[in-house]
N, C-alpha and C positions, 0 to 999 in steps of 0.2 A: 464509589463502590455501590452506593445505595442507588444511583441513577442506572447502573448496569442491571442490577437485580430488578428494578422496575421494568426496564426495557424487555428482559428475559420473561418476566412474569406476564406482561401484556402480550408478548408474541406467543406464549404458551397458552394463554387464554384464547387468542384468536385461532390458534391451531385446533384447540379443543372444540371451539364452536363450529369451525369449518368442517370438521369430521362428524358433526351431529351429536357433540357432547357424550362420547363413549365413556363409560364408567370404567375405572381401573386404568386408564391410559396417561395418568398425570406425569409419570416419570419420563414416558416416552415423549410427550409433547414438551416437557422441560429440556430434555436433552437436545431435541431438534431445535428448539428456540434458541438455546444457548449456542449451538453450532452456526444457526443463521446470524445471530447478532455478533457474534466473534468474526464471521467471515466478512460482515459488512464493515465492522471497525477496522479489520485489517486492509480491506480493499480501499478504505477511505484514507488510511495511513499511507499506503504504498502508492496511491495515484496522486499524491501531491507532488508537484514538480519541484525539484531541488534546484535553485538557481545559484550559480556561483560566478557572476559576471566578472569579478576581479580576477579570479583564477583563469578564466578563459582568455581575458586580454592579455594576461602575462604570457600565456601559452602561445597565443597567436603572435605576439610581438617578437618572442624569442624565435619561433618557427619561421616567420617571414621577414625578419629584420635584415636590411641590406648588409649589415656587419656579419650576418651569419650565412651569407651566400655561399661561401665555400664550405662551410661546415655542413650545410643542408644538402649540398650536391654530394658530399662524401658519404653521408648517411644514407642517401638514396642508392648509391653504388653498393655500399656494404650490405644492404638488405637483399 
């Protein structure tokens, strides 16, 4: 939690300096910094690929197994 506070604080300071250090805009800078940091964290979390190789192998084996040839053809017709 302390790291998050430090990230938001540093971003708010950067925004404040970028805008020429205006007086009385600290809350707006803090809110904007919070939104930016949270958006970056969410993007980083959702962009990580989730690999499930074991599950994929099972599905592919079941779908393309010679033993399932008849079942697979029946499924295609039923769709």
